[in-house]
N, C-alpha and C positions, 0 to 999 in steps of 0.2 A: 539570514539576517542580512547577506550581500546584497541580495537584488532591491532589498527596501532601504528608501530615502531614510535619512536621519527624523527629517519631518514625520513621513509615516509612522516610524516609531515613536516619535512623543506623541503624537496623537493617538498612539495605541495606548501608551502609559497613564494617557487623562482619560481615556475611556476606562480603564482598569480603576482608576483612583475615584472617581463619577460612581461607577458601579457599588463601589465598596463603600463609600459614603452612606449611598441611599439603602444599600446592605446592613450597613451599622446602625443605622437612624432603626431599621427593623429589630435587629438582634437587639436591641438593648427593651423591646419588649418582651425578650424571652429570658433575657438576664435578669432583668429585676425579678423577676416571678423567684430567684434564688436568694434565701436568706441570708446567706453570708457575703457580704461585702467584699472581702478578699478572694475569696473565687471568681466575683461579677468583675472585680477589677484584672484580674488575672485576664479573664476571658477577652475584655477589652483592650489589655494590653499587647495580646498574645496575636489577636485580630490585626492591630495596626503593625506589629512588627514583621508580619508575613507581609502585608501588601505594599508598605514600604521595602521593605526586603526584595521584593519581587520585579516593584518599579526598576530601583538603584540596581538591581543585576541585568535588567536587560537591558537600560540605556548604557551602564560599562562594557556590557559585551560587545554592543552596535559599535560602542566609540573605539575599543580596543581589539574589532574583527580583526583587522588586518597584521595587527602584532601577534596574535594566535597562530601556532602551528597548526596545519589544516586538521590533523586528528584532535588536537583539543577543539579548537573553532567547533566542528561537525556534533562532540559529545556533548558540547557547553548549551548547542543551539536545540537537540535535539532537547535535553534535559529543560531548558528553560520551557520550548513549545508544550512540553507534557506538564509542566507544572501550573502555565497560562491557562491551556484548556482545563486542568481537572479544577482551576481556581474561579478560572470565568463564569464557565456553565451552570456549576450549581448554585452560584451567587446569581446569576442571571434569573435562572428559573424561581429562585426563593425570592428575589425581590417581584417577579411577576405576579407568582401565585398568591404571596401574603396581600399585596398590593388592591389585586384583585378582590381577595378576600375582605379585606378592611372596607374597601369603598362599596361593598354590596352588603354589608352586615346586617340590612334591613331584615334579609332571613333568619337571622341567627338572632337568641334573645343575650341583649344587653350584657345580663351577666355571665351568658357562656362564651360570648366575643372575646371578652379579657382574656382567656386563656384559649380557649380554641385556636384563634388565626394564627397566636403564636406557634401554638404546635404544627398547624398545618404548612406554614411556612419551614419551621423547623425539617419537618419529613419532606417538602418538597426541592429541600437545597441539599438535605442529606442523602438521598436516594438516586440523584443523580453524580453524586462524586462518588459512592459506592460501586457505580456501576462503570464508573472512569477508572477507578480505581482497580477494579476488576481487569478491565481492557488492558490496562497498561503492565498488570504484573501477573494475569495468567492467560488473557487471550493473545498475547501478543506471539506464542510460541505453543499456542492451541493447534500443532498441526493435525489436518484432517485429510482423511481419503475419500475424494468423489470418485464414484463408480459411475461409468458413462456406459451401457450398452449402444453397439450399432450395428448397422447392418449392411454387409457389400459382400457379395458372393466373393469377388476374388481375395478379399482380405480376413476369411473366416479363419479363426484361430489367432489370429493376430493383436497378441497385446501391446499399448502403448502408453507409456508415461508421461504425463507433461509436468514441467515445473517453468515458475516464470517470477521474474522480478524479484529476486534475489535481496539485489540492494545490500551489499555483504559490508560495507561499510559502517551501516546500522545494527549491525551483531556485536559491535566494538571487540571482535576475536574471541566471541562464545562459540570456539569451533564444539565444544561439547553440547552446547543445545543442535547445533546444527547438525550432529550427529546423530540425532535422534530422528529427523528427517531423513536422513542417507539410511538409516536402517529400516524406515518404514518404506522408502522407494525400494530397495533390494528386496523385500520380502515378498513386493508384486511379482517379481521376476519378470519383467519386461524384455520384450522383445526388440522394441525401440524406444530411447530415452530423448524426449524432445525440451530443449529450456529456448523459451520465446522470448528474452531479451531482458536488459536491466538489471547486467553483472554486479554493476557500480552504482552508487550516486554519483559520482563524478572522477575520481581518481584512482591511478591504479595502484597506488600504494595500499588500496583498500583489500588486495588481494594478497599481501602479504600473510603467510602462515595458511593458507585456505588450501593448497596445492594436494597436500595429502589426506586431506578432508575428501576434495572432490576427485580423487584418485581412486577412492572407494565404491565409488558411481558404478554400476554394472546393469548391462545391456546384454542379450544375447546377438546381438545383429550391430548395434551400434549405436551412438550418440552422435544428435545433431543439434544446432545452434542458430539462432541469429541475434543482431543487437536491437537494443533499445534505446529510445530517446536518451536515457542517462548514461550509457557506455560511450556517448562521442565528445563529451567534453565541454559543449555546447554553455554548459550554466555555472561554469570556472573563469575566472580571468586568468590569462596566462600570460606569461611575457614575450611569448613570441609564435609564432605559428610553428615554429620546429620543437618548442617544447610540449603543446598542446599535440601533433602530432605524434609524436612518443609516446606520451601518454596513452594513446588510442591504438598503437602500434603492441606497449603492453598489455592493453588488456587484449587484443586479439590473439597475440602468442599463447596467453595464460590459458585460452581456450583451448589450444592444440596441446598444450603439455597437459591437460588434463584430459584428453581423450575425447574432446567433443569434434565434430566436423563443421567449422564455420561455415555456414551456406551467405555469402556476400554476393545479392542479386544472382543467384545459380541453382542449379541443383544436382543431385547426384538418385541414379536409378539402382534401386535392388532388387531383389526378386523373392516374392511373397509368393508360397504355393504355385513354386514353378513358374510364375506369372511377375511380368515388372513393375514397378511399383516407383512414381517418382515422387522423390523428397523436393520441396523448392522453399528454395529460404530467399525472402526478399530483406534487405534494407529498412532502417527505419520508416514509415510513412504515414504520417499524422496530417490530421485538418490542422490549416494555421490557428497559432503559430507553431507548431511542431514541423521541424525539419522535415522535408520529403527526401531522404537518401535512396528509397526504393524504385527499384524500377522493375516492374512487375515483366515487361515483355522482356527484357535480357534475361532474366531469371527462366524464363520459360523456351528461349529458342532450341534449346535441345533436346525439349522432351513436347514437345508439339504433338506428336503422333501418341504418346504414351498415356493411359488411363490405367489405373485413378490415379490421380494426383493428392498429394498432400501438401499446403502451403502453410510456412511457418511465417508470420509477419505480427510482429510486435503488436501495433496500432489497432482496434477493433474497427476503427473509420476506416480503415483500407477497405475491407470486407465489400462494405455500400457502394462506396466510393470507385471501386475498379472490378472487384472480383466477380460478384454476382453480375456485373457485364458479360462474364465469359459464362459457358455453362464446361469448363472439362475439370473443373476443381471440385472435387468432392468433398472435400475439409478442411477448413482454413483454423489454425488455433494461434490464439492470441493472448492476448494480457495488458497490461499498462496501466488499467483503471483500478485496480487493487478492489474493487466494490468498493471503493474511498474506505473502505479498512473500517466500516461501520454500516450497519443495515438490518433489517428484521426479517424473517424465516420464520413462516408459517403456514402448517398445511401445505408444504409444496409451493407456496408462493413467497417470492422474495422482494425485496424492497429497498431501496437506499436513495439517498440525495442524488447519488451521482447517475442515477437514470435521467436528468433534465440534463444531463450535459452531454451525454453519451447512449445513443440507442441501443446499444449492445454493450452492455457492460458487465456480465457474471453468467456463466451458463452455457447453456446450449440453445442454438438458433439454428433456425430453418429457411431455405428460402428455394420453391421450386428445384427442391432436391441437392440441393446445394447446403454444408454446413456448418456452420461458425462456432466455435468453443471460445470463450472468454473468460479463464485461469484468473482467481483470484488473485495471486500473488502470492510466495512462501516467503520473501523477507515485510519490509515496511518502510515508506518517509514519511517524513514529514512529525506528523503524530505520532508517539510508541506505544497505539495500542493499537488492539482491535476487537470489535465486537459485532458476533452476528457472523460478518465475513472472516471466516477462519481462514488462517493461513494456508494456502493448498497443493495438493498432490492428488491430480488427474488422472484415474486410471480407465483407458478405452479400450474395451471389450468389443472383438467384431466376431457377431455370429453368424 
């Protein structure tokens, strides 16, 4: 909420109040079917108590933001985000559906519409509410392994596991939850483990207590990582450049302590089947307004003659803008989009609103023999829930 002005927050609260006023108008059509006046009144009172409580909490949080400790601020923001979404979306759908049916009830007999329209409205509001509750309390940590077969003669038999977008601050020190993901990763027995950025939301203090958990991660050959846009501290206000730099260095040093080789516009060469494989890592490179710290030319300078190459680049926009203009990078691994943490998967096809922002947003893509894989992320940011776009562990098997 720091990035939004008080005026914007007030407009949000006004929108919530207006929507709830309209929703309450239609709610009365449902509650008047109740014979108990006490029950009817209780529902009305609770409705407005929640509305005014939510609006007050949002305003107070905004006003007191600077006085809160970073940990408290992050926790409260996530809670308010979840409450707002779980309240606003179901009520919005409820209002739209019941309004449409009410103003087109010529198709329904008058006697039937008195009961049918309110019931339709109730169901239309209740279903999305239940879906959002599932996304928050179940989907958020519904870790899933996505198996992706690939073919390359020089890499036959190689198993790579990719994770991305951990956003550890959002886990609120729930080490036991993340341990389940660690167990799933280790059971895959990867030769290489790649992490493609966004270790934290903003701050190095989010890493407190996590070292033991990450030291459990195993890979037969090695573990490699790159930075994501959230790892630079660009979304926070700092007292000085020195403070920001110290935060950044602490994040980089943590990755070294947990056994990951952090690639900062550089490459490492390893041997697979007695043949060289170049693992290339660039710093974050994103389309504006995201900053472009990445330098692909510098990263490749020592491995120009080595093939195949696997590139770790946090933002998939980089693939389209720079990587596909070359023909020597076989596979690029990215994250960043989270698949918007919500989408639909049906018969092998996926859809998410994020596709209207990113050309490449989840899964495997191919262009003239070059491959890009966009991981859906293992953690979460913003809305504390996931639906359809489950937290992902990607397992690549080369045949």
